[in-house]
C-alpha positions in Angstrom: 201.7 229.2 213.5 198.7 231.5 213.2 198.9 234.4 210.8 199.4 237.6 212.6 198.7 241.1 211.4 202.4 241.9 210.9 203.4 244.3 208.2 206.4 244.3 205.9 208.8 247.1 206.7 212.1 248.2 205.5 213.7 247.1 208.8 212.2 243.5 208.7 214.7 240.9 209.6 215.6 238.8 206.6 215.9 235.0 206.9 218.6 233.0 205.2 218.0 230.5 202.4 217.7 227.5 204.7 215.3 229.4 206.9 213.2 230.5 203.9 212.9 226.9 202.7 211.9 225.7 206.2 209.4 228.5 206.5 207.8 227.8 203.1 207.7 224.0 203.9 205.9 224.8 207.2 203.4 227.0 205.4 202.7 224.3 202.8 202.3 221.7 205.5 199.8 224.0 207.4 197.9 224.6 204.1 197.6 220.9 203.5 196.4 220.3 207.0 193.9 223.2 206.6 195.4 225.1 209.5 196.1 228.1 207.2 193.9 229.5 204.4 195.4 230.5 201.1 194.9 234.1 202.1 196.8 233.7 205.4 199.6 231.7 203.6 200.1 234.4 201.0 200.4 237.1 203.6 202.8 235.1 205.7 205.0 234.2 202.7 205.0 237.7 201.3 206.0 239.3 204.6 208.2 236.7 206.2 210.0 235.2 203.2 210.3 238.2 200.9 209.7 241.1 203.3 207.7 243.0 200.6 204.8 245.4 200.9 201.7 244.6 198.9 202.4 247.2 196.2 206.0 245.9 195.6 204.9 242.3 195.6 202.0 243.1 193.2 204.5 244.6 190.7 206.7 241.5 191.1 203.9 239.1 190.2 202.2 241.5 187.7 198.9 241.9 189.4 197.3 245.0 191.0 197.9 245.8 194.7 194.1 245.6 195.2 194.3 241.9 193.9 196.9 241.1 196.5 194.9 242.9 199.2 191.7 241.1 198.2 193.4 237.7 198.2 195.1 238.3 201.6 191.8 239.4 203.0 189.9 236.5 201.5 187.7 238.6 199.3 187.0 238.1 195.6 187.1 235.0 193.5 190.2 234.9 191.5 191.1 232.6 188.6 193.6 229.8 188.8 195.8 231.9 186.5 195.9 234.8 189.0 196.4 232.5 192.0 199.3 230.8 190.3 200.9 234.1 189.5 200.8 235.2 193.2 202.1 231.9 194.6 204.7 231.2 191.9 207.5 233.0 193.7 207.2 230.5 196.5 207.3 227.4 194.2 203.5 226.9 194.5 200.6 226.6 192.2 196.9 225.8 192.7 195.9 222.1 192.5 193.6 219.5 193.7 194.1 217.7 197.0 192.1 215.0 198.6 189.4 216.1 201.0 189.9 213.0 203.2 192.8 213.5 205.7 193.5 209.8 205.8 193.9 209.7 202.0 196.1 212.8 202.0 198.3 211.3 204.7 198.6 208.0 202.9 199.6 209.9 199.7 202.3 211.7 201.7 203.7 208.5 203.1 206.5 207.0 201.0 205.3 204.0 199.1 207.8 201.6 200.6 206.6 202.3 204.1 202.9 201.6 203.4 201.8 198.1 204.3 
């Protein structure tokens, strides 16, 4: 799923709770596989999960609309605190992940299936 330039509108279709959870999991997976950037992920989550415009979302997470725009357009260098604020509604926070794909995959494999 590649980020498109869709916009949040008042007539956006809302997805149900199961669909939201599946969509969020898909975005997280793509982030971990480096198929999506944080900026693409935030835009997708804001629009597809919440259906909110930047200004409305900015008020929700207590940052400026410019901050949301800058993050979604991969501009600026925001603190961990700000990034955590903007991703918190989706159950996400900034953290360290292994650079090595094989190490990441081994960590995501249940311990009892590793031999």
